[in-house]
N, C-alpha and C positions, 0 to 999 in steps of 0.2 A: 504494500500500500504506500503510495507516494505521499510524503508529508510536505506541506507548503510552509515555508518560513514566513511567519507573519510577525507583526510587531507585538511585543509582549503587552499583555493587558491584565488587569486585576478585576475580579468580581468580588465586591465586599457585600456580604449579606449580613446586615446589621440594622436593628430597629432603634438604636439609641443615637441621637444626633451628636452628643458629645463624643461618643466613641468613633463616629464617622470622622469628626473633625480631628480627633487624635491621630487616626490612621493617616489622614491627609497631611498633617503636620510632620509626622515621622517619615513619610515617604519623601516629602520635600527636603527634610533634614539630611536624608541619605541620597539626595539627588536622583531619586527614582521618578522619571517623568512618564512612566507607562500610563495609558488611560485607565481611570478608575471608574468602573460601573458600580452603582449602588442599588441594591434591592433591600426593601425593608422587612422581608420575610421570605421563607422558603418558596412559597407559591409565586411571589413576584420574581424570584430568581429563576425559577423554571420558565416563567413567561418570557424572560429576557433571553435565556439560553436557547429556548425552542422557538421564539418568535410567535408566541401564542397570546390570545386574548387582547389583541390590539397593540401589543408591544412589538417594537422593531427588534429583530433578532440581533444580538451582539455577536462579535467574533468570539470563537471559543477562547476563554481566558487562559493565560499561562498558569495563573494560580487563583484559588478561591480562598478568601478569608471568611470564615463562617462562624457566626455567633450561635451558641446552642439554644439560648432561651429567647424565643421570639413568638409572636402571635401567629395564628393561622396555620403555619407549618414550621415546626422548630428545626434546628440545625441537624439533629440526628435523623429526623424524618426525611429532610432534603438529601442528606448524605446517603441514606439508604436508597432513595429513588435514583440518585446519580449513579451509584455503584451497580444498579440493576439495569442501567441504560447503556447499550453498547457504545453510543457516541461519547458518553461522558464518564465511563467507568475508570478511565485512566487519569482524570483530572487531579492535579496537585491541590489538595484541600488542607488548609490550616484552620484548626478550631481556635476561636477566640472566645473566652468565657470568663465569668467571674467565679464559676464553679470549679472547685478543686476536688470534687467528689471522685473517688476511685471508680465508682460505677459508670460515671460519664466518660472518664478517661478510657476505661476498658471497652465500652461500647464503641467509642471513637476509634480505638486501635483495631477492633474487629472489622471496622469499615475502612481500614487502610488509609488513615490520615497521614499527611506528610509531616505535620507538626502540631503542637499544642501550645497556645500562647495564652497565659493567664492575664486577665485585665485587672486593674487598669494598665493600659499599654504604656510601658516605660521601657523602651527598647535599649536604653543606654545605661541601665543600672545593673550592677553585678551582685554577687553575694546571694541573697535570698531569691532574687529573680533570675537565677542562672538558667533555669529551663525556659523562661520567657525569652531571654537573650538568644539562646541556642535556637529556639523555634523561629525567631525573627531573622537570625543570621542565615538560616537555611532558606527561609522565604526570600530574602534579598539575593542570595546566591542563585536561586532558581530563576529569578527575574533577570539577573545579569547574564546568565547563560543564554537566555533567549534573545538578548540584544545583539 
């Protein structure tokens, strides 16, 4: 199957405006200029990915940043749907959540996530937030590989 090299892009699935602004700020800080598409819940994300319900279809994103706790369709439900869709099964998905519950983490691992970023997003702090930094570093590396 031939792959086309397209510009890297990000799909952020997040219902909290402050978290959306945090992600935008962190991407700017790291000189990431990839287009950022925002969906407010899993249902909206599927509409964007598939071009359904009056939404224009977005190019397949390089990475997806996915909040777990959202209305209408939560992050794990969306991830489950994506993993069962042949077109989106291989997407690089990073979970962003305030939840540090082991059950959420294990469910996400079962669904083959690329990384797990605990909010609030503070990508340049080390120590306690080591996992956050590692998750975001991998996220940045994946974007840079696509450039």
